[in-house]
Backbone as JSON Lines, residues from 0, in Angstrom:
{"i":0,"aa":"M","n":[-26.37,15.3,-35.43],"ca":[-25.95,16.38,-34.54],"c":[-25.14,15.83,-33.37]}
{"i":1,"aa":"Q","n":[-25.57,14.7,-32.8],"ca":[-24.88,14.07,-31.67],"c":[-23.46,13.66,-32.06]}
{"i":2,"aa":"V","n":[-23.26,13.12,-33.27],"ca":[-21.95,12.67,-33.74],"c":[-20.99,13.85,-33.83]}
{"i":3,"aa":"V","n":[-21.47,14.99,-34.27],"ca":[-20.63,16.18,-34.4],"c":[-20.15,16.62,-33.02]}
{"i":4,"aa":"R","n":[-21.03,16.66,-32.02],"ca":[-20.64,17.04,-30.65],"c":[-19.62,16.05,-30.1]}
{"i":5,"aa":"Y","n":[-19.86,14.76,-30.35],"ca":[-18.95,13.72,-29.87],"c":[-17.55,13.95,-30.45]}
{"i":6,"aa":"E","n":[-17.47,14.18,-31.74],"ca":[-16.17,14.38,-32.38],"c":[-15.53,15.68,-31.9]}
{"i":7,"aa":"E","n":[-16.29,16.73,-31.76],"ca":[-15.73,18.01,-31.27],"c":[-15.19,17.85,-29.85]}
{"i":8,"aa":"E","n":[-15.92,17.16,-29.0],"ca":[-15.49,16.95,-27.61],"c":[-14.24,16.07,-27.57]}
{"i":9,"aa":"L","n":[-14.23,15.04,-28.39],"ca":[-13.07,14.14,-28.44],"c":[-11.84,14.9,-28.94]}
{"i":10,"aa":"R","n":[-12.0,15.71,-29.96],"ca":[-10.9,16.52,-30.5],"c":[-10.4,17.5,-29.44]}
{"i":11,"aa":"R","n":[-11.31,18.13,-28.72],"ca":[-10.94,19.08,-27.67],"c":[-10.14,18.38,-26.56]}
{"i":12,"aa":"L","n":[-10.63,17.21,-26.14],"ca":[-9.94,16.46,-25.09],"c":[-8.55,16.0,-25.56]}
{"i":13,"aa":"A","n":[-8.46,15.51,-26.79],"ca":[-7.18,15.04,-27.33],"c":[-6.19,16.2,-27.45]}
{"i":14,"aa":"T","n":[-6.66,17.34,-27.89],"ca":[-5.79,18.52,-28.01],"c":[-5.3,18.96,-26.64]}
{"i":15,"aa":"T","n":[-6.19,18.96,-25.66],"ca":[-5.83,19.33,-24.3],"c":[-4.82,18.33,-23.72]}
{"i":16,"aa":"L","n":[-5.04,17.04,-23.97],"ca":[-4.12,16.01,-23.51],"c":[-2.73,16.2,-24.13]}
{"i":17,"aa":"A","n":[-2.68,16.47,-25.42],"ca":[-1.4,16.68,-26.1],"c":[-0.66,17.87,-25.49]}
{"i":18,"aa":"A","n":[-1.37,18.94,-25.2],"ca":[-0.76,20.12,-24.58],"c":[-0.26,19.79,-23.17]}
{"i":19,"aa":"A","n":[-1.04,19.01,-22.42],"ca":[-0.64,18.62,-21.06],"c":[0.62,17.75,-21.1]}
{"i":20,"aa":"K","n":[0.7,16.83,-22.07],"ca":[1.88,15.97,-22.19],"c":[3.11,16.81,-22.53]}
{"i":21,"aa":"T","n":[2.97,17.77,-23.41],"ca":[4.09,18.65,-23.75],"c":[4.53,19.46,-22.54]}
{"i":22,"aa":"A","n":[3.56,19.98,-21.8],"ca":[3.89,20.75,-20.58],"c":[4.59,19.86,-19.56]}
{"i":23,"aa":"E","n":[4.12,18.63,-19.41],"ca":[4.71,17.68,-18.48],"c":[6.16,17.38,-18.87]}
{"i":24,"aa":"E","n":[6.43,17.17,-20.15],"ca":[7.79,16.92,-20.62],"c":[8.69,18.11,-20.34]}
{"i":25,"aa":"N","n":[8.18,19.31,-20.55],"ca":[8.97,20.53,-20.3],"c":[9.27,20.69,-18.82]}
{"i":26,"aa":"V","n":[8.3,20.41,-17.96],"ca":[8.5,20.51,-16.51],"c":[9.52,19.47,-16.06]}
{"i":27,"aa":"K","n":[9.45,18.26,-16.63],"ca":[10.4,17.21,-16.28],"c":[11.82,17.63,-16.66]}
{"i":28,"aa":"K","n":[11.99,18.17,-17.86],"ca":[13.31,18.63,-18.3],"c":[13.82,19.72,-17.37]}
{"i":29,"aa":"H","n":[12.94,20.63,-16.97],"ca":[13.33,21.71,-16.06],"c":[13.73,21.16,-14.69]}
{"i":30,"aa":"R","n":[12.96,20.18,-14.17],"ca":[13.29,19.55,-12.89],"c":[14.65,18.87,-12.94]}
{"i":31,"aa":"I","n":[14.91,18.12,-14.01],"ca":[16.19,17.43,-14.14],"c":[17.34,18.44,-14.22]}
{"i":32,"aa":"S","n":[17.13,19.52,-14.93],"ca":[18.16,20.57,-15.01],"c":[18.44,21.17,-13.63]}
{"i":33,"aa":"L","n":[17.41,21.41,-12.86],"ca":[17.59,21.93,-11.5],"c":[18.34,20.95,-10.63]}
{"i":34,"aa":"E","n":[17.99,19.66,-10.73],"ca":[18.69,18.63,-9.95],"c":[20.17,18.57,-10.32]}
{"i":35,"aa":"E","n":[20.46,18.64,-11.62],"ca":[21.86,18.6,-12.06],"c":[22.63,19.82,-11.54]}
{"i":36,"aa":"N","n":[22.0,20.97,-11.54],"ca":[22.67,22.18,-11.04],"c":[22.89,22.1,-9.54]}
{"i":37,"aa":"I","n":[21.92,21.58,-8.8],"ca":[22.08,21.4,-7.35],"c":[23.22,20.43,-7.09]}
{"i":38,"aa":"A","n":[23.27,19.34,-7.85],"ca":[24.3,18.31,-7.65],"c":[25.7,18.86,-7.88]}
{"i":39,"aa":"K","n":[25.84,19.87,-8.72],"ca":[27.16,20.49,-8.94],"c":[27.7,21.15,-7.67]}
{"i":40,"aa":"F","n":[26.82,21.58,-6.8],"ca":[27.23,22.26,-5.57],"c":[27.54,21.3,-4.43]}
{"i":41,"aa":"I","n":[27.05,20.07,-4.53],"ca":[27.21,19.11,-3.44],"c":[28.07,17.95,-3.93]}
{"i":42,"aa":"E","n":[29.32,17.95,-3.54],"ca":[30.22,16.87,-3.92],"c":[29.93,15.65,-3.06]}
{"i":43,"aa":"S","n":[29.86,14.51,-3.71],"ca":[29.65,13.25,-3.0],"c":[30.47,12.18,-3.71]}
{"i":44,"aa":"P","n":[30.64,11.03,-3.09],"ca":[31.4,9.97,-3.75],"c":[30.71,9.51,-5.04]}
{"i":45,"aa":"D","n":[31.49,8.85,-5.93],"ca":[30.91,8.33,-7.17],"c":[29.77,7.37,-6.89]}
{"i":46,"aa":"V","n":[29.88,6.63,-5.79],"ca":[28.82,5.71,-5.37],"c":[28.5,6.05,-3.92]}
{"i":47,"aa":"G","n":[27.31,6.51,-3.68],"ca":[26.91,6.88,-2.33],"c":[26.13,8.17,-2.34]}
{"i":48,"aa":"Q","n":[25.95,8.71,-1.14],"ca":[25.15,9.93,-1.04],"c":[25.74,10.87,0.0]}
{"i":49,"aa":"K","n":[25.31,12.13,-0.11],"ca":[25.7,13.14,0.86],"c":[24.49,14.04,1.09]}
{"i":50,"aa":"T","n":[24.26,14.38,2.35],"ca":[23.14,15.26,2.71],"c":[23.69,16.56,3.27]}
{"i":51,"aa":"V","n":[23.11,17.65,2.84],"ca":[23.47,18.98,3.32],"c":[22.23,19.61,3.93]}
{"i":52,"aa":"K","n":[22.38,20.21,5.11],"ca":[21.26,20.9,5.74],"c":[21.51,22.4,5.65]}
{"i":53,"aa":"L","n":[20.54,23.12,5.09],"ca":[20.66,24.56,4.95],"c":[20.19,25.25,6.22]}
{"i":54,"aa":"K","n":[20.54,26.52,6.37],"ca":[20.17,27.27,7.57],"c":[18.66,27.33,7.78]}
{"i":55,"aa":"N","n":[17.9,27.29,6.69],"ca":[16.43,27.36,6.82],"c":[15.82,26.0,7.17]}
{"i":56,"aa":"G","n":[16.66,24.97,7.38],"ca":[16.18,23.66,7.76],"c":[15.98,22.7,6.6]}
{"i":57,"aa":"L","n":[16.07,23.21,5.38],"ca":[15.91,22.37,4.2],"c":[17.09,21.4,4.09]}
{"i":58,"aa":"K","n":[16.79,20.11,3.88],"ca":[17.83,19.1,3.71],"c":[17.86,18.68,2.24]}
{"i":59,"aa":"I","n":[19.06,18.66,1.67],"ca":[19.23,18.24,0.29],"c":[20.16,17.03,0.28]}
{"i":60,"aa":"T","n":[19.7,15.94,-0.31],"ca":[20.51,14.73,-0.44],"c":[20.8,14.48,-1.91]}
{"i":61,"aa":"V","n":[22.08,14.28,-2.21],"ca":[22.51,13.95,-3.57],"c":[23.06,12.53,-3.54]}
{"i":62,"aa":"K","n":[22.54,11.7,-4.42],"ca":[22.95,10.3,-4.48],"c":[23.46,9.99,-5.88]}
{"i":63,"aa":"R","n":[24.64,9.36,-5.92],"ca":[25.24,8.98,-7.2],"c":[25.52,7.48,-7.22]}
{"i":64,"aa":"G","n":[25.64,6.92,-8.41],"ca":[25.95,5.5,-8.55],"c":[26.16,5.15,-10.01]}
{"i":65,"aa":"Y","n":[26.18,3.86,-10.3],"ca":[26.4,3.37,-11.66],"c":[25.34,2.36,-12.04]}
{"i":66,"aa":"N","n":[25.06,2.3,-13.33],"ca":[24.28,1.22,-13.92],"c":[25.28,0.24,-14.51]}
{"i":67,"aa":"Y","n":[25.01,-1.04,-14.37],"ca":[25.9,-2.08,-14.87],"c":[25.24,-2.79,-16.04]}
{"i":68,"aa":"K","n":[26.01,-2.97,-17.12],"ca":[25.54,-3.75,-18.25],"c":[26.63,-4.78,-18.52]}
{"i":69,"aa":"A","n":[26.28,-6.06,-18.49],"ca":[27.28,-7.1,-18.6],"c":[26.91,-8.14,-19.65]}
{"i":70,"aa":"D","n":[27.92,-8.65,-20.35],"ca":[27.76,-9.79,-21.25],"c":[27.93,-11.04,-20.38]}
{"i":71,"aa":"L","n":[26.84,-11.48,-19.77],"ca":[26.89,-12.56,-18.79],"c":[27.35,-13.89,-19.4]}
{"i":72,"aa":"D","n":[26.99,-14.15,-20.65],"ca":[27.43,-15.4,-21.28],"c":[28.95,-15.42,-21.42]}
{"i":73,"aa":"A","n":[29.53,-14.31,-21.85],"ca":[30.99,-14.24,-22.02],"c":[31.69,-14.38,-20.67]}
{"i":74,"aa":"I","n":[31.14,-13.75,-19.64],"ca":[31.73,-13.86,-18.31],"c":[31.66,-15.3,-17.83]}
{"i":75,"aa":"K","n":[30.49,-15.92,-17.98],"ca":[30.32,-17.31,-17.52],"c":[31.28,-18.25,-18.24]}
{"i":76,"aa":"D","n":[31.41,-18.09,-19.55],"ca":[32.33,-18.96,-20.31],"c":[33.75,-18.81,-19.81]}
{"i":77,"aa":"G","n":[34.21,-17.58,-19.66],"ca":[35.58,-17.35,-19.19],"c":[35.76,-17.77,-17.75]}
{"i":78,"aa":"W","n":[34.72,-17.54,-16.95],"ca":[34.77,-17.89,-15.52],"c":[34.88,-19.4,-15.34]}
{"i":79,"aa":"D","n":[34.0,-20.12,-16.04],"ca":[34.0,-21.58,-15.92],"c":[35.34,-22.17,-16.35]}
{"i":80,"aa":"A","n":[35.95,-21.57,-17.38],"ca":[37.21,-22.1,-17.9],"c":[38.38,-21.82,-16.96]}
{"i":81,"aa":"N","n":[38.31,-20.75,-16.2],"ca":[39.47,-20.33,-15.4],"c":[39.29,-20.41,-13.89]}
{"i":82,"aa":"W","n":[38.09,-20.11,-13.42],"ca":[37.89,-20.02,-11.97],"c":[36.62,-20.74,-11.54]}
{"i":83,"aa":"S","n":[36.39,-21.93,-12.05],"ca":[35.12,-22.61,-11.77],"c":[34.9,-22.88,-10.29]}
{"i":84,"aa":"A","n":[35.98,-22.91,-9.5],"ca":[35.83,-23.15,-8.07],"c":[35.38,-21.9,-7.32]}
{"i":85,"aa":"L","n":[35.53,-20.72,-7.93],"ca":[35.14,-19.47,-7.26],"c":[33.68,-19.16,-7.59]}
{"i":86,"aa":"P","n":[32.89,-18.8,-6.57],"ca":[31.48,-18.51,-6.84],"c":[31.28,-17.12,-7.43]}
{"i":87,"aa":"I","n":[30.42,-17.04,-8.41],"ca":[29.94,-15.75,-8.92],"c":[28.51,-15.98,-9.37]}
{"i":88,"aa":"V","n":[27.65,-15.05,-9.06],"ca":[26.23,-15.2,-9.37],"c":[25.95,-14.53,-10.71]}
{"i":89,"aa":"T","n":[25.42,-15.27,-11.66],"ca":[25.02,-14.71,-12.94],"c":[23.66,-15.28,-13.32]}
{"i":90,"aa":"K","n":[22.65,-14.88,-12.58],"ca":[21.29,-15.33,-12.89],"c":[20.8,-14.53,-14.08]}
{"i":91,"aa":"E","n":[19.85,-13.65,-13.84],"ca":[19.34,-12.77,-14.88],"c":[20.1,-11.46,-14.93]}
{"i":92,"aa":"S","n":[20.88,-11.18,-13.89],"ca":[21.61,-9.92,-13.83],"c":[22.94,-10.15,-13.13]}
{"i":93,"aa":"L","n":[23.81,-9.2,-13.29],"ca":[25.13,-9.27,-12.69],"c":[25.05,-9.04,-11.19]}
{"i":94,"aa":"D","n":[25.76,-9.83,-10.42],"ca":[25.88,-9.62,-8.98],"c":[26.88,-8.47,-8.8]}
{"i":95,"aa":"T","n":[26.36,-7.26,-8.64],"ca":[27.25,-6.09,-8.63],"c":[28.17,-6.07,-7.41]}
{"i":96,"aa":"K","n":[27.71,-6.6,-6.29],"ca":[28.59,-6.66,-5.11],"c":[29.73,-7.64,-5.36]}
{"i":97,"aa":"G","n":[29.43,-8.78,-5.96],"ca":[30.47,-9.74,-6.32],"c":[31.43,-9.15,-7.34]}
{"i":98,"aa":"Y","n":[30.87,-8.43,-8.31],"ca":[31.69,-7.77,-9.33],"c":[32.67,-6.8,-8.68]}
{"i":99,"aa":"E","n":[32.17,-5.96,-7.78],"ca":[33.03,-4.98,-7.1],"c":[34.08,-5.69,-6.25]}
{"i":100,"aa":"Y","n":[33.73,-6.81,-5.64],"ca":[34.69,-7.57,-4.83],"c":[35.86,-8.04,-5.7]}
{"i":101,"aa":"Y","n":[35.53,-8.68,-6.83],"ca":[36.59,-9.2,-7.69],"c":[37.42,-8.07,-8.32]}
{"i":102,"aa":"L","n":[36.81,-6.94,-8.58],"ca":[37.59,-5.8,-9.09],"c":[38.61,-5.35,-8.06]}
{"i":103,"aa":"G","n":[38.25,-5.43,-6.79],"ca":[39.17,-5.06,-5.71],"c":[40.36,-5.98,-5.62]}
{"i":104,"aa":"E","n":[40.24,-7.2,-6.14],"ca":[41.33,-8.17,-6.1],"c":[42.4,-7.84,-7.15]}
{"i":105,"aa":"K","n":[42.03,-7.13,-8.2],"ca":[42.95,-6.68,-9.26],"c":[43.68,-7.81,-9.98]}
{"i":106,"aa":"G","n":[43.16,-9.0,-9.99],"ca":[43.82,-10.12,-10.64],"c":[43.23,-10.42,-12.0]}
{"i":107,"aa":"D","n":[43.47,-11.65,-12.47],"ca":[42.96,-12.09,-13.77],"c":[41.43,-12.1,-13.8]}
{"i":108,"aa":"A","n":[40.83,-12.44,-12.67],"ca":[39.36,-12.45,-12.61],"c":[38.81,-11.06,-12.89]}
{"i":109,"aa":"A","n":[39.44,-10.06,-12.3],"ca":[39.0,-8.68,-12.53],"c":[39.16,-8.3,-13.99]}
{"i":110,"aa":"A","n":[40.26,-8.72,-14.6],"ca":[40.5,-8.41,-16.01],"c":[39.43,-9.03,-16.9]}
{"i":111,"aa":"L","n":[39.06,-10.29,-16.62],"ca":[38.01,-10.95,-17.4],"c":[36.69,-10.19,-17.24]}
{"i":112,"aa":"L","n":[36.32,-9.87,-16.01],"ca":[35.06,-9.18,-15.76],"c":[35.04,-7.8,-16.42]}
{"i":113,"aa":"R","n":[36.13,-7.06,-16.26],"ca":[36.19,-5.69,-16.78],"c":[35.96,-5.67,-18.29]}
{"i":114,"aa":"K","n":[36.39,-6.71,-19.01],"ca":[36.21,-6.76,-20.47],"c":[34.74,-6.85,-20.86]}
{"i":115,"aa":"H","n":[33.91,-7.39,-19.99],"ca":[32.54,-7.7,-20.38],"c":[31.48,-6.9,-19.61]}
{"i":116,"aa":"V","n":[31.91,-5.92,-18.83],"ca":[30.96,-5.12,-18.07],"c":[31.16,-3.65,-18.43]}
{"i":117,"aa":"T","n":[30.07,-2.98,-18.71],"ca":[30.11,-1.56,-19.02],"c":[29.41,-0.8,-17.9]}
{"i":118,"aa":"L","n":[30.08,0.21,-17.37],"ca":[29.49,1.07,-16.33],"c":[29.07,2.39,-16.95]}
{"i":119,"aa":"T","n":[27.88,2.83,-16.62],"ca":[27.43,4.16,-17.0],"c":[26.89,4.83,-15.75]}
{"i":120,"aa":"P","n":[27.18,6.11,-15.57],"ca":[26.68,6.79,-14.37],"c":[25.16,6.8,-14.35]}
{"i":121,"aa":"K","n":[24.61,6.56,-13.18],"ca":[23.16,6.7,-13.0],"c":[22.82,8.18,-13.02]}
{"i":122,"aa":"K","n":[21.55,8.47,-13.25],"ca":[21.08,9.84,-13.1],"c":[21.26,10.22,-11.64]}
{"i":123,"aa":"V","n":[21.82,11.37,-11.41],"ca":[22.02,11.84,-10.04],"c":[20.65,12.07,-9.41]}
{"i":124,"aa":"A","n":[20.45,11.53,-8.23],"ca":[19.17,11.7,-7.54],"c":[19.33,12.81,-6.51]}
{"i":125,"aa":"V","n":[18.4,13.74,-6.52],"ca":[18.39,14.84,-5.55],"c":[17.08,14.77,-4.79]}
{"i":126,"aa":"T","n":[17.17,14.73,-3.45],"ca":[15.99,14.66,-2.61],"c":[15.95,15.89,-1.72]}
{"i":127,"aa":"L","n":[14.79,16.49,-1.6],"ca":[14.61,17.65,-0.72],"c":[13.69,17.27,0.42]}
{"i":128,"aa":"K","n":[14.07,17.67,1.64],"ca":[13.19,17.5,2.8],"c":[13.02,18.87,3.43]}
{"i":129,"aa":"T","n":[11.78,19.29,3.51],"ca":[11.51,20.58,4.1],"c":[11.42,20.47,5.62]}
{"i":130,"aa":"P","n":[11.77,21.53,6.31],"ca":[11.68,21.48,7.78],"c":[10.23,21.31,8.21]}
{"i":131,"aa":"E","n":[10.07,20.58,9.29],"ca":[8.71,20.32,9.79],"c":[8.19,21.43,10.64]}
């Protein structure tokens, strides 16, 4: 008799958990959709943020940026062969500030880097601050 109650309770809990996870996924999708719609109304730079204050005191901040994915071995090989005297950091990840600096130079270094780095937009972040 005890084993049957144990299994029934476990099944009930697992079913409830599965329903909660589905509800959580749906709420997350809805939240992301709302954030994307809000972001359409607030223009900001491709990299950076902008805050808007509404008449009711609510502050909305929209932040945009990029994720960087780089073939660091290819960059290092080309870099060492051509510009070994110029510093660039390639530890475990790309030095994005250094990358942006060399892109601003528009020379051969930028061309080498551009071949091996892929930019994808980050998820737009929307922050709400309610009036105190």
